[in-house]
N, C-alpha and C positions, 0 to 999 in steps of 0.2 A: 376095204371099207365098203359096207353095203349102205342102202338108203337110210336105214334106221340109225346107223352110226353117223352118217352125214348129218342127219337132222339134229342129233344130239350135239355134234361138234358146232353146228351153226347156232344152236341155242346157247351153248356155253360161250361162244364168241359174241353173244348179244347182237346177232344179225337179225334185224326185224323180219318177222314172218312174211310180210308182204313183198319182200324182195325176191322170193324164190318159190318154186313149186317143185315138189319131189313126188313123182307119180306114185300113188298108192300109200304115201306116208304123210305128206304135208301138202294139202290142196286148199289154200286160203279161200274163204267165202266172206264177203263177195270177192269175185276175181279182181285183183288189182289191175290198173290200166297197163302196167308193164312190170315184167319180172324175168328172172333167169329160171331155167328149168332143166331137169334131168328126166328122161323118159325112155321107155323101150322103143326101139325103131321097128318099122315094118319088116325089116329083114332079119329080125331076131337079135341084132346088136343093141347098142344104146346110143342116145343122142344127148348132147347138151346144147342149149340155145337160149334165145331171148324171145319173149313175147312182148310186142309193142304195137299199140294202135290196132289191135285185133288181128295181128298176123304173127305167125311163128317164123323165126329165122334160126335154122339149125347152124350152130357155130362149129360143131365137131361131131364126128361119128366115132364110137368106141367099140372095141371088141367085147367088152364085158362091163358089168355093173360097177366093179371096183374102179376101173379107169374113168368111167363117166362121173362117178361120185368125187373122185380126187380132182377132176377138172373143175367141177362146179365149186368145190371147196376153194380151190385156188382163185377162181373168179370172184368169190364173195369175201374172202378174208384178206 
């Protein structure tokens, strides 16, 4: 699963768009006060995490986009 497929799955599951941010695919405006995210990590891998009160908390590091997307899907569905 890539980021576009993840977004489609979340929309199909009727998960509100303000609950998550998918780097480069779904970036809600205005930025919600808290949400879960998937993004590229500085080391070239991928991260899933939570944004709350202006701070990012990385929950897990993943070796590839597919693993990160699967993790975010499990967290939200």
